[in-house]
N, C-alpha and C positions, 0 to 999 in steps of 0.2 A: 374160481374167477368170476363166474356168473353171480354168485352171492355178493361178492365185493362190489360188482357193478350195480347191483340192485340197492345195496346199502348206500353207495355213493349217490345214486339217483334219488332215493328217499331223503337223504340228508340235504342234497341240493334243493329239492322241492321245498322242504321245510324251512331251510335257511333263506332261500330265495323269496318265499312268501313273506317272511319277517322283514327282509330287506326292502321289499316293495312297499310294505306298510310304513317302514321307518323313514324312507327317503323323503316323502313330503314333509314329515316332521322336521327333519334336518334342514331342509330348505326354508321352511317357515321360521326356524330359529336362528338362521345365519346372521340376522341383524340384531339379535338379542345378546345377552351376556355370554361371554366365552365359557363361563362355568356351566351354564345351562346347555350350551351346544356340546361341550365335552360329555356332560352327563347323558344327553340324548344319544350321542354316538355310542357310549358305553352300553346304554340300555338296548339300543338296536343290536349291538353285537351279542349281548347276553341273550336277547330274544331269539336271534338267529341260531345261536348254538343250542338253546333249549328246544326250539322248534325242530331243528334237524335231528337232534338226539331223540326227542319224543317220537318223531315220525319213524325213525329206524327201530325204536323199541316196539312200537305198535306193529311194524311189519314183521318183526322177528317173533311175535307172539310170546313175549316174555310173561312170566308168571306175575301175579299181582304183587308178590313180595319183591321180586326182582325189579319190577317197574317202580315200586315205591322207593327202592334203594336208589335207582337212577334219578328219580325226581328229587329225592332228598339231596343227593350230591349236587345236582344242577342248581337247586335252590340255594344251597350254601355258597356255591361258587358265584351265583348271581349276586347274592347279598354282598359278598366281599368285593366283587368287581365294581358294583355300583357305589359302595362306600369309598373305595379307592378313587374312582372317577370323581366323586363329589369332593373329596379332599384335594385331589389334584386341581380341580377346577377352582376351588377357593384359593389355593396357593397361586395359581396363574393370575386370578383376578386381583389378589392382594398385590402381587408384583406389578401388574398393569396400573393399578390405582396409584401405587407409590411412584411409578415412573411418570404417570400423568401429572401428579403433584410436582415432581421434580422438573418436568418440562416447562412449568410456569416460570421457573427461574432462569430459563435460557435468555441470555442477553441482558439480564439484570445487572445492576451495579455490583452486587455482591458476588456475581458469577454463578455458574451452574452448581446446584446442590444435589449431588448424586444420592439416589435413594439408599437408605440403610437396609431396607428389606432385601433379603437374598433373592437374586433374579436368575432366571434360566439363561441359557447361552444366548438365545436370540435377543431377549430383553436386555441382557448385559451388553451385547454388541450395540443395540440401539441406544442404550445409556451412554456408551463411549462416544458414539457419533454425536449425540446431543451435547456432550461435554466439549467435543472439538468444535461443533458449530457455535456454542456459546463463546468459546475462546476467540473464534474468528469474528464474531459479532462485536465482542469487546474491543478487539484490535481495530475493527472498522470504525467503531464509535470514537475511539481515541484519535484515529486519523482524521475523522470528520471534525472533531473538536479542535484539533490542531489546525486544520485547514480553515475553519471558521475564525479561530483566533488570528491566524495569519492574514486572513482577508480583512478582518476588522483593523488589524494593525496597519496593513497596507493602505486602506482607505484613509486612516488617520494621518499617515505620513504623506500620502499624496495630497490630501487637503491642505496640510501644512506647507508642503513644498510648492503648491500652486498659489497659495495665498500671497506669499512673499513676493515672487516675481510679478504677479498680476497687480499687486498694490504699487510696486515700483513703476511698472509700465503705465499705470493710470496716472501716477503723480508726474512722471516725465511727460506724458502726453498732455496733461493739463498745463504744465509749465510751458511747453511749446505752443500750445493753443493760446495761452494768455500773453505770450511774448516775453516772459520773464526769465527764460533760459539764457544764461550768460554765454554758453557755448553750445549752440544747437547741434553742431556736428558731433560733439562728444555725447550729447543726449541720444542722438540717433544711433551712434555706435553701441552705446550701452543698451538701448532698446533692442537692437538687432541681436546682441548677445543673449539677452533674456529670452527673446523669441526662439533662438536656437536651443536654449536650454529646455524650454517648454516643448519644442518639437522633439527633442531627444527623449523626454519623458514619455510623450505620447507614442513614439516609435517603440520604446521599451515595453510599454503596456501592450501594444499590439503584438510585438514579438512574443511576449510571455503568454498572451492569450492563445496564440497559434501553437506554442509548445504544449501548453496544458490541454489543449483540445486535440492534440495528436495530429495537427494539420501542418507540421513543419515538413516542408519538402526538401529532401537532400539530393544533391547531385554528386554522387560518389565517384571519386577518381583516385588512382594510385599516385601517391605523392610522398616525397621524403620528409621526415620529421625535421631534418636540418633546414629545409627550405621554409617550412612553416614557422619555425622559430626565428629565422633570419628576417622574414617579412614582418613578423610581429614586433621584433626589436626595432626595425627601421621605422615602423609606424609610431612607436611610443617614444622614440628618441627626442623629438622636439619637447614633449612634455617633461621628460626627465631632465633636459638641459635647463628648462625654466625653473625647475624645483631644485636644481643642484644635486641631482641623484645620478649615480653611475649605473649604467646598464651593462651587464656582462653575461656572456654565454659560457657555461661550464660543462665540458664533456657532453656536447650535444651529439648523440648518435645519428648516423645516417640510415635509420631504419625506415622501411616503407610501411605506410598505413593507407588504408582505403577509406577516405573521408571526403566530406565536402570542405574543400580547402578554405572557402570563404567563411563558413561558419566556425571552423576550428581556429582560423586566424582571428575571428572576432572573440572567441573564447580567450585566447591568449592575450589579445588586446585588453579585454576587460580585466583580466588578472593583473596585467602589467600596470594599467592605469590605477587600479586599486592599490597595488603595492607601492607605486611611485608616490601617490598622495598620502600614503600612510608612513612613509619612510622620511626621517629627518634629513635636513640638508647635509651634504657630504656622505650620505649613506649609500648603500649598495643594494641593488635589486638584481638577483641572479636567476638565470633560466638554465635548466638542464634537461636532458632527455636520456633515458636509459631503457634497456630492454629487460623485462622480467617475464620469463617463460613465454607465454603466447600474447603478451601485450607490451605496449610501449608506454612508459610513464613519463609525462612532462611535468616539471615542477617549477614553480615561481616562488622564490624565497625573498622576503623583505626584511626590513629592520623596524617593524612596527612596535616592537616591545612585547608582542605576544597577545593572545586572546585568553580570557579566563576559561579555565577548563570546563566549567559548567555551561559556557556559551558555545563551545565548539560544535555540538550536535545541531545547533540552530543556525549556524552561519549561512547555510545555503537556502534557508527558508525565505519565501517571498515577503519582501517588505521588512525583514528583520534587520535591525541595526545595532542592537545591544544597548545596555544601559550606560555603558561607558565608552568613550571614544578611544581610538588607538592613538599612537604617537602622532602629534600634529604635523602638518606640512610646514614648509619653511615660513619664516616671518613674512608678513604681508598678506597671509591668507586670513580668512574671516573666522577660522576656528578649525577644530579637529574634524577629520573626515571619518565618520563611523564605518564600521565593518559593513560591507555589502553596499555602500553608497557609491556605486560605480556608474557614472553617467555614460552609458555605452552608446547612446543614440546611433552612431554611425560605425558600429563595429569597434568600439573603444576609441573613438575619434579623439585623439589628443589635440587636434587642431580646431575643435569646435568650441573652444572656450573652456576655461577652467571654472566650474561652478564654485569650487571652494574659494577661489580668489574673488569671486563675485558675490560673496556673502550668502551663498546658498549651498544646497547639497543635492545629491541625486535622490532617486525615489526608492533606493534600497532594492533594486531589481537586478542589478548586474550579476551577482553571484547566483541568483535563482535562474537567470538565463543561462549562465555557464553550466549549471547542473543539468538543465533541461536539454541543452544542445549535446552535451557529452552523453547523457543517457539515451538520446535519440540515435547516437552512434554505437549503442550497446557498450558504452564505457562507464566509468565511475569517476566521481569527483569527491575529493576528501581534503581535509586540512588538519594540520597538527602543528604544535609549537616547536620552535627550535631556539637555540641560544640567541637572544636578542630580537627575535621576531617570530614569524610563522611561515609555514610552507604550504602552499596550495598545490595539489597534485591532481592531474587528470590522467586516467589510464584508458588507452584506446587499444582495441584488438589489432594485432599486427596483420598486415596484408598477407594473404595466402598466395602461393604460386610464384 
């Protein structure tokens, strides 16, 4: 036992001395190449083993022949160990360089190009994370491009929609000022209508900015879906009568939801106004509500003739109206009402004047506001075509308890 303790002591002294000499070298090389650091670690290990073994051999008073044998064995093991460390270091460095080159492709238009060089487990995991990051960056870039396109489109539509009523207001104001208006009261009524339209557009822009900024404040209360639908139908009825469209409620469930009733009534009002103006005379706009698992789905179905399939994903985008109009309103309107052109100013106010009949259109914000309000309630807004028209649906979580 004493001999073993002495051998362990001499081995520890020899290996410890080598370790103390190698530690500063390892620290000095920690910012250098990984291959050099690995080789240094291997060299320190070989030196520690050699020193410990040589110290024990000296203490045991081995013969010159036996000592030569030990040194020869240690030398061969050291050479093999150092060569292996060098090869391993080159492999790690090659994988690291390949991954560095691949990292330059993160977020590029072509996407992340994974290195073809075989990688170790950690580098392979890092490569997978870089690939996932590149995918997320690509998705973010596409969203940013879509938002920028939507913003440009919105500015273009707003500029167009503001120019027409402002030009009309200016012409009517000049006619009144010059005293050439044959019916001043009619001019004043028309000017008031145009001002209400402009006010509605400004209100919509402000509401949309609050939604997009996450500043929409909701006053949640438990309310029946039946009451929400009834209130929305009552508000849209005057507009439906003027357009010769019938409003009906189909199988409206009395399910409870916890929502801001004012905002959801506005959502339904926007959808109803949009549906009424897109449905031909003698057409039908139907509202229904049903329960699906843990949510209530409210739907508004119109007779617009349908929306092109390629346009359905863009219907709720800010300012989007589509390249083609839906089914026109009754005779006497100034043209077709595009998808999303819902003048919602006052919560879908049917009594604030009909822009379509006044020769104008909304700012294409109504459906964007619908989606924003519904998503603020942790719900979903969607649209799909049905026979003769399309169906807008909003899904709201059902009230608990």
